[in-house]
N, C-alpha and C positions, 0 to 999 in steps of 0.2 A: 561317112558320117550319117548320111540319110538312112542307111540301113539300121543304124543304132537307135534312131528315133522311131518310136512306135506310138500308136494311140493318139492320133491327131484329133483334137476336140474343136478346133476352129479353123477358119480359112485364113490364109496369109493375105488374101486380097480383101479381107473384111474391113469396111470403113469405120467400124467401131474401135476407137483408140483404147478404151478401157478393157476390151476383151481380145487381146492378141491371141494368136494361135498358141496353144499349149500342147507340148508333147511330153510324153513320159520318157525319162532317160534313167535307166538303171534304178528304178524305184523312186526317183525324185522328179519333180516337175521342172521343165525347162521352158521358159517363155521366149518365144521367138520374137524379135523386134519387128516393128512395123515399118522399118526402113526410114524413109524420109521424114516421117512424122517424129520419130525419136530424135533424129538429127536436128530438127527444128526446135524441139523441146530442149535438147541439150545445148544447142546454140543460144536459145533464149536464156537458159539458166546461166550459161557462161557469160553472156552479155550482162545480165543482172549482177553477177558476181564481179565482173570487170567494172561496172558502174559503181558498185559499193567500194571497190578497191580505189577507184579514181577519186570518189568522194572522200575516202579516208586519207588519201595522199594529199588532196587539196586542203583538208582540215589540218593535216600535219604541217604542210608548208605554211599555211596561214598562221598556225601556232608558232612556228619557227620565226616567221617574219615579226610577229608580235613580240616574241622573246628577245629578238635582236633589237627591236625598237626600244623595248623596256631596258635592255642592257645599255644602250646608248644614252637613254634618259638618265639611268643610274650613274653612268660615268660623268655626265654633265653635272648632275646634282652633286656628286662627290667632288668634282673639280671646283664647283661653286662653294661648297662647304669648306674645302681647303683654302680657297681664296679668301673667303670671309673669316676663317679662323686666323689666317695671317694678318688680315686687316685688324681684327679684334686685338690680336697680340700687340700690334704696333700702337693701336690706340691706348691700350692699357699701359704700355711702357711710357708712352707720351704723357698720359695722365699721372703716372707715378713720378715722372721727372718733373712735371708741373707742380705736383704737391710738394716735392723736395725743394724746388726753387721757391715756391711760395713760403715754405717754412723758413728757409734761409733768409729770404727777403724780409719776412715778418721779424725774425730775430735781429737782423741788421737794423731795421727801422725802430724797433724797441730800444736797441742800444743807442741809436742816434737820438731818440727822444730823451732817453736818460741823460745823455751828454747835454742836450739842449737845456733840460731842466736844471742840471747842476750849474751850467754856465749862467742861466738866467738867475738862479738863486745867488750865485757868487756876485754877479753884477749888481743885484739889488742890495745885497748885504754890504758889499764894498762901497757902493754909492751912498747908502744910508750912513755908514760909519764915517766915510770920508767927508761928506757934506755936512752932517749934523754934528758929529763929535769932534772931528778934527778941523772942520771948516776949511777943507781943501777947495780949490777952484776946480771947475770941470776939466780944464786942461791937465792939471796935475793928476786928477783921478784917472783920466784916460791913459796916462803914461804908466801907472802903477797897477791898473786893473788886470792886465795880462799876468803879472807875477802872482797875484792873488789866485787867479784861475788855475795856473800851473800848480800852485801849492795845494789847492783843494783837489785837483785831479790826481795828484800824486798820492794823497791820503786815501782817496776813493779807490784807486787801484790796489792799495794795500788792504782794502776791506773795511776801512774805518767809515762809519756812517757820518753823514753831514752834520747831524745834531751834535756830534762830539767835537767838531772843529769849532773852537771858540772864537769869540770876537777878538781876543787879544792876538791870536795868530794872524787873523786877517789884517788887523791894524798894523802889526809888525811888518807885514809884507807891503803895506802901503807907504810906510815911512822910508 
């Protein structure tokens, strides 16, 4: 190969890195390497590239750790959301049940108040008619008052208003 190389323009032992020995090979230039200096430059470039690769890998690993941590946070947040969703559903169901119970209790109390009002009105009417018109004693009135109440409640269940139940009917139950 040494015979094929002709036209040496520089020395191989030249300390100048930028001008290595150049030889003509079949009409083209061939630069002869300077040996250990090229090895050092190549090693330095390889070391730089390895450092960049290592930095990239470290960034990639850090991003993977961050992604894993975010995934774990997301799973915890989803579990909390499911837990709170279930809690919310139970609270809403309990509130609806409470509303239904309240409506039923209100209806019951209104019916009971209606019964008390009817009973009170019957007692007042029967007492008035018995004591004033018929001149009954309190003992006789107490004995017959329940019959008058049953008569009034019977007509109320049939849908007859209290104003239509006459005094004659009440007096007839007292006698």
